[in-house]
N, C-alpha and C positions, 0 to 999 in steps of 0.2 A: 468383442465390444463394438465391432464395426457396424452392427445393425442399430445401435443407439446413437442418437444425435449427440455430436460432440459439444460439450459445455463451453460456454463463453469464458474466456480468461479476462478478468476485469482488474485493471491496474490503477493504483493511486497516482495522481498527478497534481502536486501542490503548486507547480509553476509551469510555464510554457516549456522550459527546457526539459523538465521531468516528463511532461506529456510526450515530447518528441522521442525521448529515450524509451519510454514505455511502448510506444508504437513501433519504434525501430527494432526493439528486442522481442516483439511477438505478442503484444496484447491484442485481444479482439475488441476491447472497449476500455475506456478510461473514465474515471470520475474526477471532476474538478469542482471548484467553487469560484463564484465571483467575489468581489470585494465586500459583499454583505450577504447576510442570510445563511451563511455556512458555519459549521462548528469547528473550523480551523482558521481562525482569523489571523494567526501568525504563520501560516504556511506559505505566505507569499501571495498565492491566489491570482486571479485573472481580472484585469480591467477589460472593458468592452473590446478594445483593439486586440489584446492578447487572446481573448476568448475567440474572436472571429478568426484569427490566424491559426489557433490551435484546432478549432473545428474543421477548418479547411484542410490543414495538414493531415488530420486523422481521416476525414472523409475521402480525401484523395487516395488513401491507402486502405479503404474499406473498413475503417475502425470507427466504432460508435463513441459518442461523447455524452455522458450524463452529468448533470449539474446538481450539486447538493443545495437544497433550499430547506435545510433541516433544523433550523433554529426553533426553540420554543418561543414563539412570537409573543411580544407584548403589544399593547394597543398601538404604540408609536411605530412599531415595525410595519404596520399596514400602510403607512404613508409612503407612497412610491412603490409598493409591492406589485400592484397591478401593472404599472409601467414596466417594472423589471421582468415580470413573467412574459409580457408581450415582447419584450426585447429578446428574451431567450427563444421564443418561438420564431422570431424573425431571423435569429442567428442559426436556426435549424438544428438546435440541440436535439438529441435523440430521446431524452427523457429527463424529468426532474426527480430528485430523490427527496421525499418529504415525510415528515412525521406529524406535524401540527394539523389537526383537523380543519382549523380556520384557513390555513394556506391551501389545503386540499380543496375546500369549498370554493375559495376564490379562483383557483386554477381551473376547476371544472366549469365554473360559470363564465370566466373571461377568456380562457385559452383552452377550450375543450379538445383541441387537436394535439395538445402537448401531453405525451404519455407520462403517467405517474408511476413511480416506484416508491414503495413504502419503506422508509429508512429503518435500520435496526433500532433506532431510537424509539420506535413505536413498541418495541418489546413484544413481538408476536411469538408466543410460546405454544399456541394451540391452533387446531384447524378451524375452529369457529371464528377466531380473530382474523385469520387469513381470509376466510369466506366473507367476513364483514368488509374488509378492505377491497376485496374483489367487487363486492356489490357497490362499493363507493366509487368504482371506476378504475381501480389500480390494475395495471398490467403485470406488475411484479411485486413480490414482497421479500424484503431482506429479513431473514429469520433471526431470532435472538440467538446469542452464542451458547445459551444454556441447554439447547436441544440435543438429544441423542439421535443417532441414525434411525432407529426404529420410529421415533416420534416424527422425524422428517418424512419417512416413507408413508406414515399414516396421513400426514397432511397432504402429501402428493396424491395419494389414492382418493382422498375425499374432496379436494378442491382443484379445479382445473385453472391454475394460474402459475406463472413462472415463479420459481423459488430461487433465491440467491442466498449464499452463506459465505461467511468468512472462512478461508481455509489456511491463511498464513498471516502471521504478524502478532502484534500486541493484543492481549485479551483483557477485557474488563469483566471481572467476576461480580456481577451485580444485576439484580432485577430492576433497580430503580432507573438506571441509565441516566441519572441526573446528578451532576456534580454540584456540591454545595460549598465545599471548602474554599474554592477560589473566590466565590461571591462574598462569602461571610468574612474572609480574612483580608481580602484586598479590594473588595468592591468591584471586581472584574468578573463579569458573569460568563462562565464557560458555556452555558447553554445559549449564549448569544455569540459564541465564537471567540471570547476574549480570555480564555483560560490563562491564569498566571502560573500554572503547573505547580500549584501548592501541594499536589500529590507527591512531588519529588522532594519535599522537605521531610524531615524525620519526625514521625509520630509513633507513639506506642499506646496500645490498649492494655489496661491493667484490670484483671478480673478481681472483684471485691475480696474473694477468699484466697487469692494468690498474689499478694502484694509485691512479691519479688520476681514475678514472671511477666515479661514484657513482650507483647505481640505487635509487630510493626503494622501500621495502617497505611494504605495508599488510596488515593483518589485521583481520577482524571476527569476529563470532560464528559465521560459517559457514565461514571458512577463511582461509588465508594466501596472499597473492599478491604478486608483484613488480610494481611500477608501480601507478599509481592507475587504477582502472577508471572508465569513463564510465557514464552512466545508459542503461539500455535503453529504447528507444521503438519500438514496432511499429505505431503508429497508421496509417501509410500502407500497411501490409501485411496488413490484417485478412483480406482474401480468401484470401491464401496460407495463413494460419493455419487458417481454416475448412476449406479444401481438404485440409489435412494431417490433419484429423480431430480437432482439439483441441476438447474439450468445455467447458473452462473457461479463461477468460482472467484471469489473476491479476495484480493490481497489488501491488507491494511498498510497504511504508511504514507499519507500525504505530507507528513512532516519529515519523512526520511529523505535521504540523498538520492540524486540521480543514479549513483552507483548501486545503491541498495535496490532501487526499482529495477534497474537493468538486470542485475544478477538474479533476483528472485523471479522475475518474469521469464527470463531465459531458461531457468531450470524447469519451471512448471510448463512452459511452452513445449519444451523438448519431451517431457514425460507424458503430457497429454497426447501429443502427436504420436509418440511411440505406442501408447496404449491402443489408439485407434487404427494404427497401421499394422497391428498384430505383431509388433516387434517383441523380442525377448526382453521385457523391461527389467528383469532381474539383473541383466548385465549392465544396465544403465543407472539403476537406482542409487548404487553406492557412489558413482561419479557425481550425480547431481545433488545427493545429500551432502557430499563433501563441498560442493559449490555453495550450498546454503550456509555452511560453516564459515565462509569467507566474508560475510557481512557482519556488521555489529548486531548482536542479538543476545537474548537471554536463552538459557537451556530450553529445548523444544519439548512440546507436549501435544497430545491429541485432544486436549480439552475435555469436553463433555460428549464428544461424538460416540464414544464407546461405553457410555454409561457414566454415572457419577464417579469422579476420580476418587481414588483412595485418599485417606487422610494424609496431607502433606504433599500430594502429587502435584498440586498447583502452587506450591509455596517454595520460597528460596530462603536459605540462611543468608545468602549474599545476593543483593539485587543488582549488582554491577553488571554492565553489559560485557559480553565476550567480543573482543575485537581483534582477530588474528591478522587482518590485512588492512592496510591504508589505501584508500583511493587516491592516486597521485596524478593522473593525467587523462586528457581526452584527445584523441587523434583528430586533427583538422585537415590534414593533407598528407599525401604520400607520392613521392617521385619514383616511378618505376625504374627510370634510367639509373638513378644513383642509389636507390634503396634507402632513401632518407625520409623520415616521417617528421611532420610538424606537429608538435604536442602543445596543448594548453595545460600549464601546470595547475594542479588542484591541491597538491600537498608536496612537501619538501622531498627532493631526490637529488642524487649526485652521480657523477662518474664513478663507476665501480659497483654501483648498486645492481643487484639481480632483481629484475622486474618481470611482471607477467602481463601479457596482452590478452584480452578476450573480446569476442565479437559475435554477433548473430550470423556472421558469414563463415566462421570456422570455430573450432573449439577454443584452445588457447595455446600460447607458447611462451616459454621463458627465455630470457637472454640477459646478459650483462650489458649495462650502458658503458660503452668503451670510449665514446667521444660525445661532445655536446657543443652546440653553438647557439648564440642568442639570435634575435631576429635580424640583427645587422651582419651576421656571419662571423662574429668574433667568438673564438673558443672560450668556453666557460667550463668550470668543474662542478658547479652546483646551481640548482634552480630554486632559489629561496622565496620568490615572490608569487603571491596568489595571481593566477591567470596569466602568468608570464608565458610568452610564446618562445619555445625552444625547438631545435632540430636535432634529431639523433639518428644514427644508422640503425636499421632493424634487420633481423635475419629472416623475416617472413613478410610478404605483402600485408599491409594493413589498410583500413578503410575509414572514411569519415564516421565519427561517433563510436569507433572502437575505444575501449577503456584500458587504462594501465593501472596496475596495482602493485603493491610491495608488501611482502610478508613482514610482520612485526613480531612474530612468535605468539605465544599464548598470553599476550598482555591484556589488561582489562582497562576499560575506559572509566 
């Protein structure tokens, strides 16, 4: 695989903190949103100062930053749109991710130097659509999730434009790509980034001639679908994705935690690098697949990449998330002389707990918490407060932004 260009690993970043974790743990690029015009209005997102800081942080480490401007715009949305696009250009973003033709027209007219990536919201499922967007000035197209690898290869052969696909995370099994439930039931428009997550309420579809059979329905900000979808995971299939001509491997999850982003990016970073370094990836795949089990997720699937899934392959009887580990702390400092680390608490832990540290600098190690002190040096036995700063002795050197987690068994959230 060495003769092929290494694909970009593209990470979600819903906040400035998540951006920094994504960069630190191996992303080649991140995608973010401002406080407006994105489809994750409740992700935290970036004001102008945060965006400037995040872009500088990423660019200093040779990581690109893309900004989503992928709402389905109404007339009122264009008030201030031109100024916002010019602001993004001044901030030196590497591209904008857009689906609305009106926004694309405005961007090409007012900020022609700003590269355009076509959002998955545009639902590109064929080479002719991809060619259309290229003709409109797009440098990259994010393909629809419904495509198989042979279809992607055909698009790659017929159109000379960068292709990006989702390779991990939540899937939306829908061609519409447009959520209606949230708007209808709560007057909060998910296609304006204000999703009320009405898809997480309980609904059932009843077929006329089967009155006692109930089929669960879900909907999120990208679309409506019957049955609960599993999470996409293509970690064991990276070579096939590269051979199909995919230029950017995209991870879903701007609403997910910093721990989720760091864990998923770290796994894919190591496997991509191993593939291109000619390493025996079969020795690593089980380790990194095990790592992917340590974040909150639904059972994994390959989605549509290997053809239309068999009946039931993308559905679950139980839509609850699997959550075998809790994210409990972030390393802020380490004293080599004493072997004591300063930890910011993110979830409850106490003396006697067995915890696991992991890092982009090393694999991971486990240890028991034998002692603990608060910020004033007073001995404590438990860290119950969010973002509480504590100090504990560690058996291995740790680094700033290393993460600490604790196994909770096969519990479900």
